[in-house]
C-alpha positions in Angstrom: -18.6 23.5 8.6 -20.1 20.8 10.6 -23.2 21.8 12.5 -24.0 24.7 10.1 -27.8 25.3 9.7 -29.0 24.8 6.2 -32.8 25.3 6.5 -36.0 23.8 8.0 -37.7 20.6 7.4 -40.8 22.4 5.9 -38.5 23.7 2.9 -36.3 20.7 2.2 -35.6 17.0 3.3 -32.1 16.3 4.5 -30.0 14.2 2.0 -26.6 13.0 2.1 -24.4 14.8 4.6 -27.2 16.5 6.5 -29.3 15.6 9.5 -32.5 16.9 11.0 -32.8 18.0 14.5 -36.1 19.6 16.0 -37.2 20.6 12.5 -33.9 22.2 11.5 -31.3 20.7 8.9 -27.6 20.8 9.8 -24.6 19.8 8.1 -22.5 16.8 9.4 -19.4 17.5 7.4 -17.7 20.1 5.3 -18.6 20.8 1.7 -21.1 22.7 -0.5 -24.8 22.5 0.1 -26.8 21.6 -3.0 -30.6 22.2 -3.1 -32.7 20.3 -5.4 -35.7 22.4 -6.0 -37.7 19.7 -7.9 -37.3 17.0 -5.2 -37.0 19.4 -2.3 -34.0 17.6 -1.0 -30.9 19.3 0.3 -27.6 17.5 0.1 -24.0 18.2 1.2 -21.3 17.8 -1.5 -18.0 17.2 -0.1 -15.4 19.4 -1.2 -12.6 16.9 -0.8 -12.8 13.4 0.7 -10.4 13.1 3.6 -7.6 10.7 3.1 -7.5 8.1 5.9 -4.9 5.4 6.0 -6.1 1.7 5.7 -5.1 -1.2 7.6 -1.5 -2.3 6.8 -0.6 1.2 5.4 2.7 2.5 6.5 2.6 6.0 8.2 5.1 8.4 9.4 4.2 9.8 12.8 5.5 12.1 15.6 5.4 10.9 19.2 3.5 13.3 21.3 3.2 11.6 24.7 4.1 8.1 25.9 4.1 5.5 28.6 5.3 1.9 28.8 2.1 0.5 27.2 1.3 3.0 24.4 2.1 6.4 22.8 0.0 9.2 21.5 1.2 10.2 18.0 0.4 12.8 15.3 0.3 11.0 11.9 2.0 13.4 9.5 2.1 11.2 6.3 1.0 8.1 4.6 3.9 6.4 2.7 2.9 5.4 -0.8 6.5 4.4 -1.8 10.0 5.1 -0.3 10.0 8.3 -2.2 6.3 9.4 -1.9 4.6 10.4 1.2 1.2 12.0 1.3 0.7 14.6 3.8 -2.1 14.2 6.3 -2.8 15.3 10.0 -4.4 12.5 12.0 -4.4 11.3 15.6 -2.9 7.8 16.3 -2.3 5.4 19.2 1.0 3.4 18.9 0.8 0.2 20.9 4.1 -0.7 22.6 3.3 -3.6 24.8 2.8 -6.1 21.9 6.5 -5.5 20.7 8.9 -8.3 21.4 11.8 -6.0 22.0 10.5 -2.7 23.4 11.6 0.2 21.5 12.6 3.2 23.9 10.8 6.2 22.4 10.9 9.8 23.4 8.5 12.7 22.8 9.0 14.2 19.3 10.7 11.1 17.9 9.6 10.4 14.3 8.6 6.8 13.6 7.4 4.6 10.7 4.4 2.5 11.8 1.9 0.2 10.3 -1.9 0.8 10.7 -3.5 -2.2 12.5 -6.9 -0.8 13.1 -8.8 2.0 11.2 -10.7 3.3 14.2 -10.2 6.9 15.2 -7.7 7.4 16.7 -6.0 5.1 14.2 -4.1 2.2 16.0 -0.4 1.7 15.0 2.4 -0.8 15.6 6.0 -1.1 14.9 6.5 -5.0 15.1 8.6 -5.1 11.9 12.2 -4.5 11.1 11.2 -2.0 8.5 9.3 0.1 11.2 10.4 2.1 14.2 12.6 5.1 14.9 13.6 7.1 11.8 14.4 10.6 13.2 15.2 11.9 16.7 16.5 15.0 18.5 19.1 14.9 21.1 17.9 14.9 24.7 21.0 17.0 25.8 20.8 19.9 23.3 18.6 21.0 20.4 20.8 18.9 17.9 19.6 16.1 15.5 20.6 12.7 16.1 22.3 11.0 13.0 24.0 7.8 12.4 27.7 7.8 12.5 29.3 4.5 11.8 27.0 1.9 13.8 26.0 4.4 16.5 23.4 7.2 16.8 25.1 10.5 17.8 24.1 14.2 18.2 25.3 16.2 15.3 26.1 19.1 17.6 27.2 18.0 21.1 28.3 14.4 20.4 26.0 12.7 22.7 25.8 8.9 22.0 22.2 7.6 22.0 21.9 3.8 23.0 18.9 3.3 20.8 19.0 1.5 17.6 17.0 2.5 14.4 14.9 -0.5 13.2 16.2 -0.1 9.6 19.4 2.0 9.5 18.6 3.0 5.8 15.6 4.9 7.0 17.4 6.8 9.7 18.9 10.2 8.9 22.6 9.6 8.1 25.5 12.0 8.7 26.9 13.4 5.3 
């Protein structure tokens, strides 16, 4: 756990993944502490390197909050192919102002987006016809919105949504 005390500077020197503060050695990440008794260096061996999307990667995200300029999203997956999505949980910021035709989004919409900056939170955009809305819930009832013909409708109450998915093949279709 980050911030876990490992020892004191008199015993070991801090190596990779560790810092020294006022004579005490602390972890700065998660992993297993390795103590090299011959060199007197302590290191933190990561258990698993976190998977972070790179610039131009396509991600799947859920809209948590939004305004006219941007949306706060939770990235839930990195798309490696149309059939393969790697599960992650990261924070993201979706820029809406740069879009030519603004997409009306709502909280809890699921979107496909492209990573444009690998800062934390990751910066995302949806300025491509393959990106945008891929799943949504009805604003009138708890039903799912699905494509029926050329319209998006609620599978339970029949509400017709005026939004268009960017790529109809990605939006959930009615069976």
